C-alpha positions as CSV (number, residue, x, y, z in Angstrom):
1,X,-59.3,16.7,44.4
2,X,-61.6,15.1,41.8
3,X,-59.8,12.9,39.2
4,X,-62.9,12.0,37.3
5,X,-64.2,13.9,34.2
6,X,-66.3,17.0,34.7
7,X,-69.5,17.6,32.8
8,X,-67.6,19.0,29.8
9,X,-65.3,15.9,29.8
10,X,-62.2,17.5,31.2
11,X,-59.8,16.0,33.7
12,X,-58.1,19.1,34.9
13,X,-57.0,20.8,31.7
14,X,-57.1,17.5,29.7
15,X,-60.0,16.0,27.7
16,X,-62.8,17.7,25.9
17,X,-64.1,17.1,22.4
18,X,-62.1,18.5,19.6
19,X,-63.9,17.2,16.6
20,X,-64.8,18.1,13.0
21,X,-68.3,19.5,12.6
22,X,-69.3,16.4,10.6
23,X,-68.8,14.2,13.8
24,X,-70.6,16.6,16.2
25,X,-74.1,14.9,15.8
26,X,-72.6,11.4,16.6
27,X,-70.6,12.5,19.6
28,X,-73.3,14.7,20.9
29,X,-76.0,12.0,20.7
30,X,-73.7,9.7,22.8
31,X,-72.8,12.5,25.3
32,X,-76.5,13.3,25.9
33,X,-77.4,9.7,26.5
34,X,-74.6,7.6,27.8
35,X,-75.0,8.2,31.6
36,X,-78.8,7.9,31.6
37,X,-78.6,4.7,29.5
38,X,-75.9,3.2,31.7
39,X,-78.1,3.9,34.8
40,X,-81.2,2.2,33.5
41,X,-82.1,-0.9,35.5
42,X,-82.5,-3.0,32.3
43,X,-79.1,-1.9,31.0
44,X,-77.3,-2.7,34.3
45,X,-79.1,-6.0,34.5
46,X,-78.1,-7.1,31.0
47,X,-74.5,-5.7,31.4
48,X,-73.9,-7.4,34.7
49,X,-75.4,-10.7,33.5
50,X,-73.2,-10.8,30.4
51,X,-70.1,-10.0,32.4
52,X,-70.9,-12.9,34.7
53,X,-72.3,-15.5,32.2
54,X,-70.4,-14.6,29.1
55,X,-67.1,-12.9,30.1
56,X,-66.6,-15.0,33.2
57,X,-66.4,-12.3,35.8
58,X,-65.4,-11.8,38.5
59,X,-61.9,-12.5,37.5
60,X,-59.7,-13.9,40.3
61,X,-57.4,-11.8,42.4
62,X,-54.5,-14.2,42.7
63,X,-51.7,-14.0,45.3
64,X,-48.5,-14.6,43.3
65,X,-46.5,-16.4,46.1
66,X,-43.3,-17.1,44.3
67,X,-43.1,-13.7,42.7
68,X,-43.8,-12.1,46.1
69,X,-41.0,-14.2,47.7
70,X,-38.6,-13.1,45.0
71,X,-39.3,-9.4,45.5
72,X,-40.0,-9.6,49.3
73,X,-43.4,-7.9,49.1
74,X,-47.1,-9.0,48.7
75,X,-48.0,-9.1,45.0
76,X,-51.6,-9.9,43.8
77,X,-52.4,-10.3,40.2
78,X,-55.9,-9.2,38.9
79,X,-56.4,-11.9,36.3
80,X,-58.0,-10.0,33.4
81,X,-56.2,-12.5,31.2
82,X,-58.8,-15.0,32.2
83,X,-61.7,-12.9,30.7
84,X,-63.3,-14.4,27.6
85,X,-61.2,-13.3,24.6
86,X,-58.1,-13.1,26.8
87,X,-58.0,-9.5,28.0
88,X,-59.9,-6.7,29.8
89,X,-61.1,-5.2,26.5
90,X,-64.3,-7.3,26.5
91,X,-65.6,-5.4,29.6
92,X,-65.9,-2.2,27.5
93,X,-67.1,-3.8,24.2
94,X,-70.0,-5.5,26.1
95,X,-71.0,-2.2,27.5
96,X,-70.7,-0.3,24.2
97,X,-72.5,-2.9,22.1
98,X,-75.5,-2.6,24.6
99,X,-75.2,1.2,24.3
100,X,-75.2,1.0,20.4
101,X,-78.3,-1.2,20.4
102,X,-80.1,1.3,22.6
103,X,-79.1,4.1,20.3
104,X,-80.4,2.0,17.3
105,X,-77.0,1.6,15.5
106,X,-76.6,-1.5,13.4
107,X,-73.1,-1.1,12.1
108,X,-70.0,-1.2,14.4
109,X,-66.5,0.1,13.6
110,X,-63.4,-0.2,15.8
111,X,-59.7,0.3,15.7
112,X,-57.2,-2.1,17.1
113,X,-53.4,-2.3,17.8
114,X,-52.6,-5.5,19.6
115,X,-55.8,-7.0,18.2
116,X,-57.4,-7.7,21.6
117,X,-59.9,-4.8,21.2
118,X,-60.6,-5.9,17.6
119,X,-61.3,-9.5,18.8
120,X,-63.5,-8.2,21.7
121,X,-65.5,-6.0,19.3
122,X,-65.9,-8.8,16.7
123,X,-67.0,-11.1,19.6
124,X,-69.8,-8.8,20.8
125,X,-70.9,-8.1,17.3
126,X,-71.2,-11.8,16.6
127,X,-73.1,-12.2,19.9
128,X,-75.5,-9.4,18.9
129,X,-75.7,-10.1,15.2
130,X,-74.3,-6.7,14.1
131,X,-72.0,-5.8,11.2
132,X,-68.4,-5.3,12.3
133,X,-65.5,-3.5,10.6
134,X,-62.1,-3.3,12.3
135,X,-59.3,-1.0,11.2
136,X,-55.8,-2.3,11.9
137,X,-52.4,-1.1,10.9
138,X,-50.6,-3.3,8.4
139,X,-47.6,-3.6,10.8
140,X,-49.9,-4.8,13.6
141,X,-51.7,-7.2,11.2
142,X,-48.3,-8.9,10.6
143,X,-47.2,-9.1,14.3
144,X,-50.7,-10.1,15.6
145,X,-51.7,-12.7,13.0
146,X,-53.6,-15.0,15.4
147,X,-55.9,-12.2,16.5
148,X,-56.5,-11.2,12.9
149,X,-57.6,-14.8,12.2
150,X,-59.9,-14.7,15.3
151,X,-61.6,-11.5,14.1
152,X,-62.2,-13.0,10.7
153,X,-63.6,-16.3,12.2
154,X,-66.0,-14.1,14.2
155,X,-67.3,-12.6,11.1
156,X,-65.6,-9.2,11.2
157,X,-64.1,-7.4,8.1
158,X,-60.5,-6.4,8.9
159,X,-59.2,-3.5,6.9
160,X,-55.4,-3.0,6.7
161,X,-54.2,0.6,7.2
162,X,-51.1,1.5,5.2
163,X,-50.7,5.2,6.1
164,X,-48.2,6.6,8.6
165,X,-46.5,4.1,10.8
166,X,-49.2,1.5,9.9
167,X,-50.0,1.0,13.6
168,X,-52.6,2.0,16.2
169,X,-52.6,5.8,15.7
170,X,-53.2,5.3,11.9
171,X,-55.9,2.7,12.5
172,X,-57.7,5.2,14.7
173,X,-57.5,7.9,12.0
174,X,-59.1,5.6,9.5
175,X,-61.9,4.6,11.9
176,X,-62.7,8.2,12.5
177,X,-62.8,8.9,8.7
178,X,-65.3,6.0,8.4
179,X,-67.5,7.4,11.1
180,X,-67.6,10.8,9.5
181,X,-68.8,9.1,6.3
182,X,-71.4,6.9,8.0
183,X,-72.9,9.1,10.7
184,X,-76.4,7.8,11.1
185,X,-76.2,4.0,11.4
186,X,-72.7,3.5,12.8
187,X,-71.3,3.4,16.3
188,X,-67.6,3.6,16.8
189,X,-66.5,1.4,19.7
190,X,-63.3,3.1,20.8
191,X,-61.1,0.6,22.7
192,X,-59.4,2.8,25.2
193,X,-59.9,5.9,27.4
194,X,-59.0,8.1,24.5
195,X,-61.0,10.1,21.9
196,X,-63.5,12.9,22.4
197,X,-65.7,13.2,25.4
198,X,-67.7,11.1,26.4
199,X,-65.5,8.2,25.4
200,X,-62.7,8.5,28.0
201,X,-65.3,8.7,30.8
202,X,-67.6,6.0,29.3
203,X,-64.9,3.5,28.8
204,X,-63.5,4.1,32.3
205,X,-66.9,3.5,33.7
206,X,-67.3,0.2,31.9
207,X,-63.8,-0.9,33.0
208,X,-64.3,0.2,36.6
209,X,-65.7,-3.3,37.3
210,X,-62.0,-4.2,37.6
211,X,-61.4,-2.0,40.7
212,X,-64.8,-2.7,42.2
213,X,-63.9,-6.4,42.2
214,X,-60.4,-5.7,43.6
215,X,-61.9,-3.9,46.6
216,X,-64.2,-6.8,47.4
217,X,-61.7,-9.5,46.8
218,X,-58.9,-7.8,48.7
219,X,-61.2,-7.4,51.7
220,X,-61.9,-11.1,51.7
221,X,-58.2,-11.9,51.5
222,X,-56.6,-9.2,53.6
223,X,-59.4,-7.7,55.6
224,X,-59.0,-4.4,53.8
225,X,-60.3,-3.0,50.6
226,X,-57.4,-0.7,49.7
227,X,-54.0,-2.0,48.6
228,X,-50.9,0.1,49.1
229,X,-50.3,0.3,45.3
230,X,-52.2,-0.4,42.1
231,X,-50.0,-1.0,39.1
232,X,-51.0,-1.2,35.4
233,X,-49.5,-0.7,32.0
234,X,-50.6,2.4,30.1
235,X,-50.8,2.9,26.3
236,X,-54.1,4.7,25.9
237,X,-54.8,3.3,29.3
238,X,-58.2,1.5,29.6
239,X,-57.0,-1.4,31.8
240,X,-55.3,1.2,34.0
241,X,-58.3,3.4,34.2
242,X,-60.4,0.4,35.3
243,X,-57.9,-0.7,37.9
244,X,-57.5,2.8,39.4
245,X,-61.1,4.0,39.1
246,X,-62.3,3.1,42.6
247,X,-59.1,4.4,44.2
248,X,-58.7,7.7,42.4
249,X,-59.9,9.7,45.5
250,X,-58.1,7.5,48.0
251,X,-54.7,9.2,48.4
252,X,-53.4,6.3,50.6
253,X,-53.5,4.1,47.5
254,X,-50.4,4.7,45.3
255,X,-51.2,4.7,41.6
256,X,-48.4,3.5,39.3
257,X,-48.6,3.7,35.6
258,X,-46.1,1.9,33.4
259,X,-45.3,3.1,29.9
260,X,-43.3,1.6,27.1
261,X,-39.8,3.1,26.8
262,X,-39.2,0.9,23.7
263,X,-35.5,0.9,23.0
264,X,-34.9,3.6,25.6
265,X,-36.8,6.8,26.5
266,X,-34.5,9.1,24.4
267,X,-33.6,6.5,21.8
268,X,-36.0,7.9,19.2
269,X,-37.9,4.6,19.4
270,X,-40.2,4.9,22.4
271,X,-43.8,5.4,23.5
272,X,-43.0,7.0,26.9
273,X,-45.6,9.7,26.6
274,X,-45.2,11.1,30.2
275,X,-41.5,11.6,29.7
276,X,-41.6,12.8,26.1
277,X,-45.1,14.3,25.7
278,X,-46.2,17.9,25.5
279,X,-49.8,19.1,25.6
280,X,-51.5,18.6,22.2
281,X,-54.7,17.3,20.6
282,X,-55.0,13.8,19.2
283,X,-58.1,11.9,18.1
284,X,-60.5,14.5,19.6
285,X,-59.1,15.2,23.0
286,X,-56.4,17.4,24.6
287,X,-53.8,15.3,26.3
288,X,-50.1,14.7,26.6
289,X,-48.7,13.8,23.2
290,X,-45.3,12.9,21.7
291,X,-44.8,15.6,19.0
292,X,-42.1,17.6,17.2
293,X,-41.4,21.3,18.0
294,X,-43.9,22.3,15.3
295,X,-46.6,20.1,16.6
296,X,-46.4,17.1,14.2
297,X,-47.1,13.7,16.0
298,X,-43.9,11.7,16.6
299,X,-44.1,8.1,15.6
300,X,-44.2,5.9,18.7
301,X,-42.4,2.6,19.0
302,X,-42.9,-0.4,21.4
303,X,-42.4,-4.1,21.0
304,X,-45.9,-4.3,22.4
305,X,-48.6,-3.4,19.8
306,X,-51.0,-2.4,22.6
307,X,-48.7,0.3,24.0
308,X,-47.5,1.6,20.7
309,X,-49.5,4.9,20.9
310,X,-48.1,8.5,20.8
311,X,-50.5,9.9,23.5
312,X,-52.2,8.8,26.7
313,X,-55.8,9.1,27.8
314,X,-56.7,12.5,29.4
315,X,-57.4,10.8,32.8
316,X,-53.8,9.6,32.9
317,X,-52.4,12.9,31.6
318,X,-54.1,14.6,34.6
319,X,-52.9,11.9,37.0
320,X,-49.4,12.5,35.8
321,X,-49.5,16.3,35.8
322,X,-51.2,16.5,39.2
323,X,-48.7,14.1,40.7
324,X,-51.5,11.7,41.8
325,X,-50.0,8.9,39.6
326,X,-46.3,7.8,39.4
327,X,-45.3,7.1,35.9
328,X,-42.4,4.7,35.1
329,X,-41.0,3.8,31.7
330,X,-39.9,0.3,30.9
331,X,-37.8,-0.9,27.9
332,X,-38.6,-3.7,25.6
333,X,-35.9,-5.8,27.1
334,X,-37.0,-5.4,30.7
335,X,-40.6,-6.1,29.7
336,X,-39.7,-9.2,27.8
337,X,-37.6,-10.6,30.7
338,X,-40.4,-9.9,33.1
339,X,-42.8,-11.8,30.9
340,X,-40.5,-14.9,31.0
341,X,-40.0,-14.5,34.7
342,X,-43.8,-14.6,35.5
343,X,-44.1,-17.6,33.2
344,X,-41.4,-19.5,35.0
345,X,-42.3,-18.4,38.5
346,X,-46.1,-18.6,38.4
347,X,-47.0,-20.6,35.3
348,X,-48.8,-17.6,33.7
349,X,-47.7,-16.3,30.3
350,X,-48.6,-12.6,30.2
351,X,-49.3,-10.3,27.3
352,X,-46.3,-8.2,26.6
353,X,-48.4,-5.1,27.6
354,X,-48.8,-6.6,31.1
355,X,-45.2,-7.6,31.2
356,X,-44.3,-3.9,31.3
357,X,-46.2,-3.5,34.6
358,X,-44.5,-6.5,36.0
359,X,-41.0,-5.2,35.1
360,X,-41.0,-2.5,37.7
361,X,-40.1,-4.8,40.5
362,X,-36.6,-5.2,39.3
363,X,-35.7,-1.6,40.2
364,X,-38.5,-0.3,42.4
365,X,-38.4,-1.6,46.0
366,X,-41.5,-2.0,48.1
367,X,-41.9,-2.8,51.8
368,X,-42.3,-6.4,52.9
369,X,-45.8,-5.8,54.2
370,X,-47.0,-3.6,51.2
371,X,-50.0,-5.0,49.4
372,X,-49.6,-4.5,45.7
373,X,-52.1,-5.2,43.0
374,X,-50.9,-5.6,39.4
375,X,-53.5,-5.6,36.7
376,X,-52.6,-8.5,34.5
377,X,-54.5,-7.0,31.5
378,X,-54.1,-9.8,29.0
379,X,-52.7,-13.2,28.3
380,X,-49.7,-13.9,26.1
381,X,-51.1,-16.2,23.4
382,X,-51.2,-13.4,20.9
383,X,-47.5,-12.6,21.6
384,X,-46.0,-16.0,21.4
385,X,-44.3,-15.3,18.1
386,X,-42.7,-12.2,19.5
387,X,-41.5,-14.1,22.6
388,X,-40.2,-16.9,20.4
389,X,-38.3,-14.5,18.1
390,X,-36.9,-12.4,20.9
391,X,-35.6,-15.3,23.0
392,X,-34.9,-17.8,20.2
393,X,-37.2,-20.2,22.0
């Protein structure tokens, strides 16, 4: 079975481009050009060079010895937290800024939740000398103050969004409105594998560098390219898409996606889309979506700003529905404890998003000789205040 997007941008029944007529020219221009541009020798050369010289790739594949001993299995961490800007998001923004330049766009807009995508977008705009506008929910601005400061230092305009729950979903709505109003000179750098086709496929392709590296690095360390399991947290799911990409058609590699259960799956304060979602349309694609019986989007909740999204990318919706991916929901409490555990066992403070992925070891048992790769999608600097408040540090 093929788990990648087809030519119309569908993963099984999920995906597509459900967009207002005003956005059609923007999206169609991108759809017609993205694959041919990405395959140009000059594009690949510049992209690869920037990933190496600017982002700091390849990121290490680190054997977590003490964590492995505790859970009696072999755990490797893919260290995306060591990328420039502190998360995997930069892989995609480098790719998209190069795409925007080739499409002759000189104004960049983005949405952000945890702020990492906003920082990564502001970073590449500074690098390329392009105008940058970032939409961010007022709630997220408050809980991610260091990243807001970074964006402003990098020259971006940060626009607070005060509608709805004032988080990621609402920031995305505002960014789409901006794009409708500025169709000719603006490129929208979407930060995850969400949105209308070709975004989910394009972002997954840019992030696939993660799993390409895992294959090479694991072969060096273990004499085999395929782990038994690849684990990643999933909000929209770009870090997960990147970690899974090269393994989608390898059924011997287990794919585990970890979502935010918030205060409990059925607490009314959750972002566990696979458990709670039904098929719907959000931000231009058909996917699994938390919604009321009459189709109104349910407000998501997670202590992690990056997982606080009511849907999931169409690739992941298909992985869930087809059974190719195993989906696990982790509460705030378990995620926070897993973050502290990694800090104390390995000297690595993870982003709270990544802590959700690490939290599954408490209850899910693996074999002693299983090789498990956890994508450590970001570092915990941005979340220090949340950790401090939660644990009274």
